[in-house]
All heavy atoms as an XYZ file, in Angstrom:
721
protein
N      84.868     90.327     91.229
C      85.025     90.960     92.526
C      86.618     90.918     92.794
O      87.350     89.870     92.547
C      84.306     90.047     93.587
C      84.640     90.535     94.954
S      83.516     89.783     96.260
C      83.017     91.188     97.058
N      87.135     91.951     93.222
C      88.546     92.177     93.633
C      88.884     91.185     94.701
O      88.077     91.035     95.747
C      88.835     93.577     93.957
C      90.247     93.930     93.361
O      91.135     92.965     93.009
O      90.486     95.122     93.321
N      90.091     90.670     94.893
C      90.524     89.915     95.905
C      91.923     90.254     96.416
O      92.764     90.617     95.578
C      90.490     88.393     95.301
C      90.973     87.451     96.225
C      90.936     86.039     95.519
C      91.422     84.913     96.380
N      91.254     83.595     95.752
N      92.254     90.184     97.677
C      93.451     90.483     98.178
C      94.340     89.193     97.932
O      93.939     88.145     98.320
C      93.446     90.906     99.763
C      94.833     90.881    100.258
C      92.651     92.170     99.972
N      95.467     89.469     97.271
C      96.349     88.211     97.056
C      97.658     88.318     97.865
O      98.394     87.382     97.830
C      96.616     88.139     95.488
C      97.285     89.479     94.925
C      95.349     87.776     94.782
C      97.734     89.343     93.521
N      97.960     89.514     98.324
C      99.059     89.782     99.211
C      98.700     90.585    100.383
O      98.298     91.698    100.191
C     100.297     90.279     98.448
C     101.499     90.505     99.329
C     102.643     91.014     98.463
C     102.667     92.566     98.708
N     103.778     93.296     98.082
N      99.186     90.147    101.554
C      98.950     90.920    102.902
C     100.153     90.647    103.749
O     100.293     89.610    104.385
C      97.708     90.582    103.634
N     101.121     91.697    103.784
C     102.277     91.595    104.587
C     102.267     92.620    105.657
O     102.153     93.829    105.378
C     103.542     91.823    103.654
C     104.782     91.744    104.488
C     103.563     90.864    102.494
N     102.187     92.114    106.933
C     102.113     93.120    108.042
C     103.407     93.865    108.175
O     104.507     93.390    107.906
C     102.095     92.234    109.216
C     102.501     90.894    108.848
C     102.259     90.728    107.356
N     103.381     95.213    108.332
C     104.372     96.200    108.480
C     104.288     96.732    109.872
O     103.494     96.358    110.718
C     104.264     97.196    107.392
C     104.199     96.808    106.060
C     103.815     98.004    105.031
C     105.400     96.084    105.549
N     105.108     97.668    110.135
C     105.318     98.339    111.386
C     103.964     99.233    111.660
O     103.338     99.625    110.553
C     106.451     99.239    111.510
N     103.877     99.585    112.853
C     102.735    100.583    113.253
C     101.303    100.290    112.668
O     100.483    101.039    112.235
C     103.090    101.960    112.698
C     102.409    103.047    113.508
O     101.913    102.957    114.649
O     102.272    104.169    112.881
N     100.954     98.918    112.819
C      99.526     98.374    112.554
C      99.197     98.656    110.941
O      98.111     99.143    110.777
C      98.610     98.965    113.500
C      98.964     98.559    114.848
C      99.475     99.433    115.841
C      98.755     97.165    115.291
C      99.686     99.037    117.073
C      99.022     96.865    116.629
C      99.553     97.620    117.447
O      99.993     97.279    118.767
N     100.131     98.498    110.193
C      99.868     98.661    108.700
C     100.130     97.527    107.985
O     100.904     96.538    108.483
C     100.664     99.938    108.059
O     102.010     99.639    108.273
C     100.281    101.207    108.720
N      99.571     97.301    106.849
C      99.659     96.054    106.003
C      99.899     96.432    104.543
O      99.175     97.234    104.015
C      98.374     95.169    106.212
C      98.069     94.887    107.694
C      98.559     93.878    105.426
C      96.757     94.193    107.878
N     100.935     95.878    104.077
C     101.149     95.936    102.570
C     100.270     95.170    101.778
O     100.200     93.969    102.058
C     102.711     95.642    102.275
C     103.012     95.864    100.790
O     102.475     96.669    100.217
O     103.917     95.148    100.320
N      99.555     95.643    100.954
C      98.362     94.967    100.212
C      98.602     95.045     98.732
O      98.954     95.960     98.119
C      96.915     95.796    100.525
C      96.770     95.492    102.073
C      95.974     95.057     99.649
C      96.337     94.236    102.604
N      98.228     93.927     98.149
C      98.186     93.813     96.614
C      96.916     92.973     96.332
O      96.635     92.048     96.874
C      99.396     93.039     96.106
C      99.317     92.902     94.500
C      99.316     94.306     93.706
C     100.469     91.999     93.951
N      96.072     93.564     95.387
C      94.713     92.907     94.963
C      94.893     92.301     93.694
O      95.930     92.547     92.830
C      93.672     93.975     94.990
O      93.724     94.812     93.911
C      93.533     94.606     96.295
N      93.906     91.537     93.289
C      93.940     90.775     91.941
C      93.873     91.682     90.732
O      94.276     91.435     89.720
C      92.928     89.749     92.024
O      91.603     90.324     92.159
N      93.377     92.953     91.035
C      93.176     93.914     89.940
C      94.417     94.823     89.896
O      94.401     95.835     89.089
C      91.910     94.690     90.013
O      91.981     95.524     91.202
N      95.471     94.590     90.792
C      96.569     95.409     90.716
C      96.589     96.583     91.610
O      97.529     97.485     91.675
N      95.543     96.839     92.480
C      95.639     97.875     93.523
C      96.613     97.436     94.608
O      96.627     96.396     95.012
C      94.198     97.983     94.152
C      94.287     99.042     95.310
C      93.172     98.527     93.130
N      97.685     98.476     94.702
C      98.692     98.165     95.726
C      98.670     99.394     96.590
O      98.537    100.407     96.194
C     100.003     97.840     95.037
N      99.196     99.050     97.884
C      99.267    100.225     98.797
C      99.360     99.646    100.228
O      99.277     98.469    100.481
N      99.459    100.603    101.158
C      99.448    100.287    102.541
C      98.128    100.627    103.175
O      97.558    101.572    103.294
C     100.616    101.059    103.286
C     100.618    100.814    104.811
C     101.905    100.793    102.661
N      97.505     99.452    103.859
C      96.143     99.703    104.510
C      96.636     99.928    106.117
O      97.328     99.032    106.660
C      95.477     98.230    104.402
C      94.228     98.271    105.199
C      93.237     99.242    105.109
C      93.960     97.239    106.049
C      91.969     99.240    105.772
C      92.738     97.102    106.758
C      91.808     98.088    106.530
N      96.088    100.957    106.593
C      96.300    101.455    108.018
C      95.221    100.918    108.916
O      94.100    101.413    108.777
C      96.445    102.935    108.040
C      96.869    103.497    109.484
O      96.989    102.614    110.312
O      96.971    104.667    109.543
N      95.473     99.986    109.780
C      94.378     99.440    110.635
C      94.246    100.153    111.856
O      93.107    100.140    112.440
C      94.787     98.039    110.997
C      93.824     97.216    111.773
C      94.969     97.078    109.656
N      95.114    101.159    112.118
C      94.947    101.945    113.426
C      93.677    102.583    113.699
O      93.143    102.530    114.820
C      96.127    102.991    113.500
C      97.365    102.475    113.822
C      98.532    103.458    113.998
C      98.709    104.426    112.980
N      99.149    103.947    111.565
N      93.085    103.136    112.720
C      91.653    103.679    112.938
C      90.521    102.858    113.403
O      89.641    103.233    114.034
C      91.239    104.423    111.484
C      92.490    104.488    110.778
C      93.492    103.547    111.316
N      90.894    101.428    113.058
C      89.849    100.519    113.610
C      90.102     99.821    114.926
O      89.408     99.195    115.393
C      89.805     99.312    112.383
C      89.412     99.952    111.101
C      90.348    100.318    110.094
C      88.006    100.179    110.749
C      89.980    100.831    108.951
C      87.724    100.617    109.520
C      88.625    100.948    108.536
O      88.282    101.413    107.412
N      91.270    100.118    115.469
C      91.647     99.468    116.651
C      90.826     99.735    117.879
O      90.802     98.986    118.859
C      93.181     99.684    116.992
C      94.064     98.987    115.962
C      95.516     99.385    116.341
C      93.966     97.494    115.865
N      90.162    100.875    117.830
C      89.276    101.238    118.960
C      88.054    100.480    118.977
O      87.341    100.267    120.124
C      89.068    102.687    118.988
C      90.240    103.549    119.007
C      91.116    103.269    120.150
O      90.518    103.137    121.272
N      92.391    103.160    119.949
N      87.575     99.791    117.984
C      86.394     99.060    117.915
C      86.646     97.729    118.617
O      87.614     97.083    118.700
N      85.516     97.307    119.308
C      85.579     96.155    120.243
C      85.924     94.919    119.441
O      86.758     94.080    119.968
C      84.252     96.038    120.864
C      84.240     94.964    121.954
C      82.976     94.983    122.658
N      83.010     93.848    123.568
C      82.063     93.562    124.415
N      80.892     94.322    124.398
N      82.172     92.508    125.173
N      85.430     94.739    118.237
C      85.819     93.492    117.544
C      87.284     93.419    117.228
O      87.840     92.332    116.838
C      84.910     93.515    116.175
N      87.968     94.537    117.153
C      89.448     94.586    116.602
C      90.431     94.692    117.951
O      91.574     94.973    117.595
C      89.663     95.577    115.597
C      88.689     95.395    114.293
C      87.661     96.194    114.034
C      89.012     94.361    113.453
C      86.872     96.013    112.899
C      88.283     93.960    112.425
C      87.193     94.766    112.134
N      90.062     94.808    119.075
C      90.809     94.917    120.142
C      92.101     94.045    120.257
O      93.110     94.295    120.505
C      90.086     94.893    121.514
C      89.250     96.188    121.653
C      88.444     96.076    122.987
O      88.490     95.080    123.703
N      87.847     97.161    123.260
N      91.703     92.653    119.746
C      92.961     91.757    119.918
C      93.943     91.969    118.859
O      95.069     91.651    119.064
C      92.217     90.347    119.604
C      93.135     89.189    119.863
C      92.419     87.901    119.747
O      91.276     87.806    119.181
O      93.069     86.906    120.158
N      93.660     92.821    117.827
C      94.740     93.154    116.855
C      95.779     94.120    117.515
O      96.865     94.264    116.898
C      94.109     93.861    115.687
C      93.062     93.033    114.831
C      92.544     93.848    113.650
C      93.539     91.611    114.522
N      95.594     94.750    118.630
C      96.569     95.524    119.219
C      97.809     94.828    119.731
O      98.827     95.365    119.863
C      95.808     96.265    120.518
C      94.830     97.263    120.200
C      94.281     97.877    121.380
N      93.047     98.500    121.104
C      92.127     98.911    122.088
N      92.451     98.745    123.371
N      90.991     99.407    121.785
N      97.597     93.469    119.971
C      98.682     92.603    120.205
C      99.497     92.447    118.957
O      99.091     91.907    118.043
C      98.098     91.247    120.781
C      99.318     90.245    121.002
O     100.429     90.370    120.511
O      98.992     89.340    121.758
N     100.651     92.852    118.871
C     101.610     92.937    117.612
C     101.704     91.609    117.144
O     101.782     91.315    115.859
C     102.883     93.742    117.866
C     102.592     95.241    117.850
C     103.824     96.068    117.826
O     104.827     95.763    117.174
O     103.986     97.013    118.648
N     102.009     90.575    118.051
C     102.315     89.226    117.585
C     101.063     88.652    116.883
O     101.254     88.001    115.860
C     102.705     88.339    118.824
N      99.938     88.934    117.469
C      98.682     88.527    116.753
C      98.407     89.264    115.536
O      98.064     88.637    114.461
C      97.530     88.609    117.788
C      96.206     88.150    117.153
C      95.929     86.840    117.139
C      95.183     89.050    116.767
C      94.825     86.331    116.537
C      93.982     88.576    116.299
C      93.840     87.137    116.177
O      92.626     86.708    115.678
N      98.605     90.527    115.545
C      98.514     91.340    114.352
C      99.267     90.698    113.101
O      98.722     90.740    112.024
C      98.926     92.760    114.534
C      98.672     93.729    113.343
C      97.402     94.236    113.142
C      99.731     94.012    112.599
C      97.209     95.010    112.013
C      99.536     94.828    111.532
C      98.347     95.390    111.211
N     100.463     90.314    113.438
C     101.211     89.851    112.261
C     100.904     88.502    111.699
O     101.338     88.034    110.736
C     102.761     89.706    112.894
C     103.290     91.018    113.222
C     104.735     91.136    113.643
N     105.594     90.875    112.424
C     105.872     91.826    111.499
N     105.260     93.034    111.680
N     106.693     91.640    110.582
N      99.772     87.929    112.161
C      99.158     86.680    111.621
C      98.216     86.905    110.606
O      97.459     85.972    110.179
C      98.564     85.877    112.877
C      99.572     85.360    113.943
C      98.943     84.551    115.034
O      98.148     83.794    114.733
N      99.345     84.905    116.158
N      98.096     88.118    110.150
C      97.089     88.471    109.137
C      97.433     87.665    107.789
O      98.650     87.250    107.638
C      97.228     89.919    108.672
C      98.520     90.415    108.250
C      96.037     90.377    107.803
N      96.404     87.324    107.145
C      96.569     86.541    105.898
C      95.331     86.969    104.808
O      94.330     87.369    105.392
C      96.445     85.070    106.134
C      95.079     84.599    106.674
C      95.068     83.175    107.161
N      93.758     82.674    107.457
C      92.938     83.187    108.459
N      93.358     84.119    109.291
N      91.806     82.612    108.699
N      95.515     86.799    103.648
C      94.390     87.006    102.678
C      93.379     85.851    102.927
O      93.798     84.666    103.195
C      95.140     86.656    101.281
C      96.597     87.044    101.579
C      96.875     86.432    102.899
N      92.101     86.314    102.839
C      91.049     85.380    103.157
C      89.747     85.876    102.682
O      89.470     87.101    102.886
C      91.057     84.970    104.544
N      88.870     85.136    102.014
C      87.616     85.417    101.683
C      87.602     86.804    100.885
O      86.777     87.727    101.227
C      86.690     85.607    102.949
C      86.672     84.427    103.805
N      86.218     83.195    103.480
C      87.326     84.362    105.051
C      86.463     82.377    104.530
N      87.027     83.025    105.457
N      88.436     86.954    100.035
C      88.591     88.183     99.177
C      89.178     89.415     99.837
O      89.666     90.311     99.270
C      87.195     88.752     98.512
C      86.597     87.683     97.505
N      87.045     87.542     96.326
C      85.662     86.690     97.748
C      86.548     86.580     95.623
N      85.544     86.015     96.500
N      89.311     89.397    101.215
C      89.879     90.369    101.993
C      90.998     89.896    102.808
O      91.769     89.112    102.216
N      91.060     90.361    104.087
C      92.146     89.751    104.963
C      91.494     89.333    106.281
O      90.432     89.813    106.625
C      93.209     90.875    105.219
C      92.661     92.078    105.790
C      94.058     91.129    103.929
C      93.701     93.141    106.301
N      92.182     88.440    106.947
C      91.498     87.886    108.262
C      92.700     87.443    109.134
O      93.860     87.215    108.808
C      90.710     86.713    107.908
N      92.307     87.295    110.410
C      93.116     86.906    111.488
C      92.662     85.485    111.983
O      91.443     85.242    111.725
C      93.286     87.820    112.575
C      94.160     89.024    112.205
C      95.467     89.177    112.520
C      93.762     90.211    111.338
N      95.936     90.323    112.026
C      94.927     90.978    111.330
C      92.674     90.632    110.885
C      94.988     92.192    110.685
C      92.590     91.794    110.233
C      93.736     92.585    110.196
N      93.296     84.737    112.733
C      93.020     83.349    113.309
C      91.614     83.426    114.005
O      90.760     82.415    114.007
C      94.043     82.956    114.110
C      95.165     83.687    113.641
C      94.829     85.015    113.246
N      91.242     84.415    114.776
C      90.021     84.454    115.481
C      88.856     85.117    114.763
O      87.931     85.751    115.332
C      90.244     85.167    116.865
C      91.223     84.406    117.740
N      91.923     84.941    118.709
C      91.602     83.085    117.744
C      92.673     84.065    119.255
N      92.581     82.832    118.613
N      89.049     85.207    113.387
C      87.919     85.638    112.445
C      87.737     87.142    112.379
O      86.810     87.663    111.796
C      86.749     84.901    112.716
C      86.735     83.429    112.602
C      87.225     82.809    111.281
O      87.050     83.449    110.249
O      88.121     82.020    111.320
N      88.635     87.952    112.948
C      88.479     89.421    112.523
C      88.855     89.609    111.180
O      89.765     88.835    110.686
C      89.529     90.211    113.526
C      89.222     90.267    114.967
C      90.183     89.115    115.527
O      90.536     88.187    115.008
N      90.303     89.362    116.870
N      88.133     90.386    110.510
C      88.293     90.588    108.936
C      88.116     91.831    108.393
O      87.313     92.697    109.110
C      87.759     89.357    108.210
C      86.196     89.453    108.241
O      85.723     90.362    108.981
O      85.579     88.691    107.529
N      88.518     92.201    107.280
C      88.350     93.335    106.514
C      87.992     92.943    105.171
O      88.878     92.039    104.522
C      89.392     94.426    106.458
C      89.651     95.106    107.800
C      90.606     94.526    108.801
C      88.915     96.142    108.215
C      90.821     95.235    109.911
C      89.219     96.872    109.351
C      90.080     96.262    110.219
N      87.035     93.434    104.375
C      86.676     93.142    103.109
C      87.687     93.909    102.113
O      88.292     94.911    102.463
C      85.259     93.583    102.806
O      85.253     95.105    102.695
N      87.838     93.420    100.909
C      88.700     93.964     99.909
C      88.165     95.313     99.637
O      88.949     96.312     99.443
C      88.689     93.113     98.710
N      86.770     95.619     99.530
C      86.182     96.855     99.374
C      86.542     97.862    100.265
O      86.986     98.996     99.929
C      84.681     96.822     99.364
C      84.152     96.132     98.149
O      84.835     95.869     97.144
O      82.938     95.578     98.321
N      86.595     97.530    101.571
C      87.031     98.474    102.621
C      88.519     98.814    102.570
O      89.011    100.033    102.609
C      86.834     97.853    104.175
O      85.493     97.642    104.270
C      87.327     98.820    105.180
N      89.408     97.760    102.351
C      90.715     97.992    102.132
C      91.098     98.853    100.915
O      91.898     99.829    101.117
C      91.565     96.571    102.020
C      91.340     95.832    103.348
C      92.949     96.788    101.608
C      91.645     94.315    103.135
N      90.464     98.545     99.789
C      90.655     99.392     98.523
C      90.311    100.839     98.834
O      90.983    101.745     98.397
C      90.016     98.733     97.403
C      90.765     97.426     96.993
C      90.085     99.674     96.175
C      89.979     96.536     96.093
N      89.115    100.889     99.412
C      88.613    102.350     99.749
C      89.613    103.080    100.535
O      90.032    104.231    100.257
C      87.280    102.275    100.423
C      86.829    103.571    100.811
N      87.000    104.163    102.017
C      86.044    104.579    100.085
C      86.464    105.439    102.153
N      85.843    105.592    100.919
N      90.143    102.477    101.633
C      91.055    103.101    102.446
C      92.482    103.475    101.800
O      93.086    104.610    101.972
C      91.324    102.405    103.685
C      90.115    102.483    104.752
O      88.998    102.955    104.400
O      90.340    101.972    105.905
N      92.912    102.539    100.993
C      94.174    102.779    100.415
C      93.955    103.986     99.301
O      94.866    104.824     99.261
C      94.668    101.468     99.682
C      95.087    100.394    100.576
C      95.535    101.737     98.507
C      95.390     99.095    100.051
N      92.906    103.856     98.589
C      92.690    105.068     97.555
C      92.631    106.364     98.368
O      93.119    107.405     97.687
C      91.546    104.747     96.655
C      91.810    103.638     95.662
C      90.746    103.429     94.730
N      91.095    102.523     93.633
C      90.304    101.693     93.035
N      89.093    101.645     93.374
N      90.751    100.756     92.114
N      91.938    106.428     99.474
C      91.742    107.636    100.164
C      93.115    108.117    100.577
O      93.377    109.213    100.449
C      90.857    107.314    101.350
C      89.382    107.221    101.007
C      88.682    108.585    100.765
O      88.472    108.881     99.608
N      88.268    109.263    101.869
N      93.931    107.202    101.103
C      95.277    107.699    101.601
C      96.142    108.127    100.435
O      96.863    109.132    100.575
C      95.908    106.462    102.315
N      95.960    107.407     99.331
C      96.831    107.865     98.139
C      96.336    109.226     97.599
O      97.158    110.040     97.222
C      96.756    106.764     97.014
C      97.471    105.566     97.442
C      97.332    104.406     96.484
O      96.269    104.346     95.646
N      98.044    103.388     96.406
N      95.040    109.456     97.706
C      94.569    110.678     97.328
C      95.188    111.794     98.202
O      95.308    112.965     97.768
N      95.041    111.600     99.566
C      95.511    112.656    100.398
C      97.143    112.833    100.172
O      97.520    113.946    100.142
C      95.404    112.134    101.991
C      93.999    112.279    102.436
C      93.795    112.115    103.862
N      94.271    110.839    104.301
C      93.621    109.735    104.342
N      92.286    109.837    103.993
N      94.050    108.601    104.934
N      97.730    111.827     99.896
C      99.253    111.893     99.659
C      99.513    112.642     98.302
O     100.335    113.554     98.237
C      99.821    110.524     99.624
N      98.662    112.471     97.299
C      98.799    113.097     96.150
C      98.426    114.509     96.236
O      99.088    115.446     95.650
N      97.486    114.851     97.008
C      97.052    116.316     97.225
C      98.144    117.124     97.917
O      98.467    118.175     97.643
N      98.866    116.441     98.906
C      99.913    117.127     99.660
C     101.083    117.261     98.727
O     101.798    118.290     98.732
C     100.304    116.220    100.871
C      99.377    116.173    101.908
S      99.659    115.184    103.397
C     100.934    114.156    103.095
N     101.377    116.373     97.772
C     102.410    116.443     96.850
C     102.213    117.619     95.917
O     103.039    118.468     95.456
C     102.746    115.130     96.149
C     103.403    114.117     97.122
S     103.775    112.713     96.123
C     105.125    113.223     95.094
N     100.877    117.660     95.352
C     100.499    118.784     94.421
C     100.814    120.176     95.117
O     101.213    121.040     94.509
C      99.130    118.654     94.105
C      98.776    117.858     92.977
C      97.377    117.832     92.467
O      96.671    118.794     92.652
O      96.901    116.710     92.037
N     100.445    120.228     96.387
C     100.548    121.437     97.124
C     102.043    121.880     97.338
O     102.427    123.089     97.060
N     102.794    120.890     97.547
C     104.335    121.154     97.769
C     104.779    121.600     96.428
O     105.720    122.474     96.368
C     105.024    119.920     98.149
N     104.439    121.047     95.275
C     105.048    121.415     93.980
C     104.555    122.820     93.645
O     105.284    123.489     93.030
C     104.434    120.460     92.852
C     105.086    118.987     92.944
C     104.371    117.982     91.881
C     106.544    118.929     92.797
N     103.357    123.088     93.967
C     102.829    124.460     93.706
C     103.691    125.608     94.378
O     103.750    126.755     93.980
C     101.360    124.685     93.923
C     100.591    123.774     92.966
C      99.076    123.807     93.237
O      98.624    124.342     94.231
N      98.191    123.190     92.432
N     104.100    125.244     95.540
C     104.830    126.152     96.407
C     106.351    126.436     95.925
O     106.920    127.438     96.060
C     104.950    125.692     97.771
C     103.638    125.644     98.579
C     103.842    125.024     99.960
O     104.999    124.787    100.496
O     102.789    124.841    100.700
N     106.702    125.607     95.030
C     108.150    125.676     94.421
C     108.213    126.668     93.484
O     107.352    127.167     92.745
C     108.567    124.318     94.004
S     108.887    123.185     95.159
């Protein structure tokens, strides 16, 4: 099972992630902030307390994301970015 080994909070509710299998990227938490369980994460000082835990990431009051969710979202974002770059290259 993949495990988050690095979680560094960045600006705009994003987190720099590295997993034990080498998956690296930026996890965007903004889409989840509307959910009741994650409302406390809107406080930037609290958000910055993120840490790797239980194979994923967690905060002091037990809000968490699994490694599977994080990896899925990172790959989706990288796929969208790759598609945008392909389109830009085709236009040249």
